[in-house]
C-alpha positions in Angstrom: 0.0 0.0 0.0 1.2 3.5 -0.9 1.8 5.6 2.3 -0.2 8.7 2.9 1.8 11.7 4.3 -0.5 14.6 5.4 0.8 18.0 4.6 -0.3 20.4 7.4 0.8 23.7 5.8 -2.8 24.8 5.5 -3.5 24.1 9.1 -0.6 26.5 10.0 -2.0 29.0 7.5 -5.3 29.1 9.3 -3.5 29.4 12.7 -1.4 32.3 11.5 -4.5 34.2 10.3 -5.4 35.1 13.8 -1.9 35.2 15.4 -2.7 32.7 18.1 -2.5 28.9 18.4 -5.9 27.9 17.1 -5.8 25.4 15.5 -2.9 23.8 17.5 -0.6 22.6 14.7 1.2 20.1 17.0 -2.0 18.6 18.2 -3.4 18.4 14.6 -0.2 16.5 13.5 -0.6 14.1 16.4 -4.3 13.6 15.5 -3.5 13.0 11.8 -1.3 10.1 12.9 -3.9 8.8 15.3 -6.5 8.9 12.6 -4.3 6.7 10.3 -2.0 9.2 8.5 1.3 7.5 7.8 3.5 10.6 7.8 3.5 14.4 8.3 4.8 16.7 5.7 5.7 20.4 6.1 7.0 22.9 3.6 8.4 26.0 5.4 8.9 29.0 3.1 11.1 32.0 3.7 8.1 34.3 4.5 6.8 31.7 7.0 3.2 32.4 5.8 2.2 29.0 7.0 4.8 26.7 8.6 7.1 28.7 10.8 10.7 27.6 11.3 10.0 27.5 15.0 7.3 24.9 14.4 9.9 22.3 13.2 11.4 21.3 16.6 8.0 20.9 18.1 6.7 18.7 15.3 9.8 16.6 15.1 9.4 15.9 18.8 5.9 14.4 18.4 5.7 12.8 15.0 6.0 9.1 15.4 5.4 7.9 11.8 7.5 9.7 9.3 8.4 13.4 9.3 9.1 14.9 5.8 10.4 18.4 5.4 10.1 19.9 1.9 11.7 23.1 0.6 14.3 24.9 -1.4 17.7 24.0 0.3 19.1 27.5 0.8 21.4 28.1 3.7 18.6 28.8 6.2 16.6 25.8 5.2 19.6 23.5 5.4 20.5 24.8 8.9 16.9 24.1 10.0 16.8 20.6 8.6 20.3 19.5 9.8 19.5 20.8 13.3 16.2 18.9 13.3 16.8 15.8 11.2 13.6 14.4 9.7 13.1 11.0 8.3 13.0 12.5 4.8 13.9 15.8 3.2 12.3 16.6 -0.2 14.2 19.1 -2.2 11.9 21.5 -4.1 13.1 24.4 -6.4 10.8 27.1 -5.1 11.6 30.8 -5.5 11.2 32.8 -2.3 7.9 34.4 -3.2 6.4 31.4 -5.1 2.7 30.7 -4.2 3.0 27.0 -4.6 5.3 24.4 -6.1 4.7 24.2 -9.9 7.8 22.5 -11.3 10.6 20.2 -10.5 14.4 20.3 -10.6 16.5 20.2 -13.7 18.7 17.7 -12.0 21.2 17.8 -14.9 21.7 21.6 -14.8 21.9 21.6 -11.0 23.9 18.4 -10.6 26.8 19.7 -8.5 24.5 21.7 -6.2 22.1 18.8 -5.6 24.9 16.3 -5.1 26.4 18.4 -2.4 23.1 19.0 -0.6 22.2 15.3 -0.9 25.5 14.2 0.7 25.0 16.7 3.5 21.6 15.4 4.3 22.5 11.7 4.0 25.4 12.2 6.3 22.8 13.0 9.0 20.8 9.8 8.2 18.1 11.7 6.3 16.5 10.1 3.3 16.6 12.5 0.3 13.8 12.9 -2.3 14.1 15.2 -5.2 11.0 16.9 -6.7 11.0 16.4 -10.5 8.8 16.7 -13.5 7.8 13.4 -15.1 10.7 13.2 -17.5 13.2 10.3 -17.5 16.2 12.5 -17.9 15.5 14.3 -14.6 15.0 11.0 -12.8 18.3 9.7 -14.2 19.9 13.0 -12.9 18.4 12.4 -9.4 19.9 9.0 -9.4 23.2 10.4 -10.4 23.4 12.9 -7.6 22.7 10.0 -5.1 19.1 10.7 -4.1 17.2 7.9 -2.5 13.9 8.9 -4.1 12.2 11.2 -6.6 8.9 12.9 -6.0 7.0 13.2 -9.3 5.2 16.5 -9.7 1.6 15.7 -10.3 0.2 19.2 -11.0 0.0 18.7 -14.7 -1.5 15.3 -14.3 -4.3 16.8 -12.1 -5.0 19.6 -14.6 -5.3 17.2 -17.5 -7.1 14.4 -15.7 -10.7 15.3 -16.4 -10.0 15.9 -20.1 -7.8 12.9 -20.9 -6.8 10.7 -18.0 -4.8 8.3 -20.2 -2.7 11.1 -21.6 -2.3 12.6 -18.2 -1.0 9.4 -16.6 1.2 8.2 -19.6 4.5 10.1 -18.7 4.1 9.0 -15.0 3.8 5.3 -16.1 6.9 5.6 -18.2 8.8 7.4 -15.5 7.8 4.9 -12.8 9.0 2.0 -15.0 12.3 3.8 -15.6 12.7 4.7 -11.8 12.1 1.0 -10.9 14.7 -0.1 -13.5 17.4 2.2 -12.0 16.4 1.4 -8.4 15.3 4.8 -7.2 12.2 5.1 -5.0 9.0 6.9 -6.2 7.0 9.5 -4.3 4.4 11.8 -5.8 2.6 15.0 -4.9 0.7 18.1 -5.9 -3.0 18.5 -6.5 -3.8 14.8 -5.9 -7.3 14.4 -4.4 -10.1 12.0 -3.9 -11.1 12.3 -7.6 -7.8 11.5 -9.2 -5.7 9.6 -6.6 -6.9 6.0 -7.1 -6.3 6.1 -10.8 -2.8 7.5 -10.3 -1.9 4.9 -7.6 -3.3 2.0 -9.7 -1.2 3.0 -12.7 2.1 4.1 -11.2 4.0 1.0 -10.4 6.0 1.1 -7.2 4.5 4.3 -5.8 5.8 4.4 -2.2 4.3 7.6 -0.8 2.0 10.5 -1.7 2.0 13.8 0.3 -1.4 15.6 0.2 -2.3 18.8 1.9 -4.6 21.3 0.1 -7.2 18.9 -1.1 -7.2 16.8 2.1 -7.7 19.8 4.4 -10.4 21.2 2.2 -12.2 17.9 2.2 -11.9 17.8 6.0 -14.0 20.9 6.3 -16.9 18.8 5.0 -16.1 15.3 6.1 -14.1 15.8 9.3 -10.4 15.2 9.6 -10.5 11.6 10.8 -13.0 10.5 8.2 -11.2 12.3 5.4 -7.9 10.6 6.2 -9.7 7.2 6.1 -11.2 8.2 2.7 -7.8 8.9 1.3 -6.4 5.7 2.7 -9.1 3.8 1.0 -8.2 5.4 -2.3 -4.7 4.1 -1.9 -5.7 0.5 -1.2 -5.0 -2.1 -3.9 -8.1 -3.6 -5.4 
């Protein structure tokens, strides 16, 4: 079964809107695990508009499943991650003011940089995943720099899904086959939801983990957090 990591960025965004501690991010993370979530993902950004750098030690102290920190590995991010080693660090090429992640790394162009970052993280026992578009050359580049996994960017898949799901999934099927051949693990994320998740999981061979935040938190407004997590877990079950 593909693991579900719950991205709690939007919980932090709601908290920050009023400046207090409601909702309590740490308690929500604990509850997500209690409700069946198999990991907690955070993506701190330089403006700290949702996850704050100060949230990381508190979350690391309570997460019992898998803690995944995503982000652009600038100096401040690396200092944070190395001081609070998560189980996994996902490298994402966000610009400082970017609204959301919308593309992956060119692992060929940034080979030297990514190799150095990967080695620093792995020296701390941190599994490294590199966020990439669904192109074999970028997966090959991720393998070359020594990454343990890739995270396939699924934003374009989600956009095309309702129009032509076969066309949407095709590059991800090819990339999964290639990743399995060269022995690099496969994660996926961005705009996956209850509508498109099962089809993706059923067709992407060897999918180890998905991280889902926006859609899951939105669904929780209607269905409740506990029920929503169970709904996503059911979508990830093999038939």
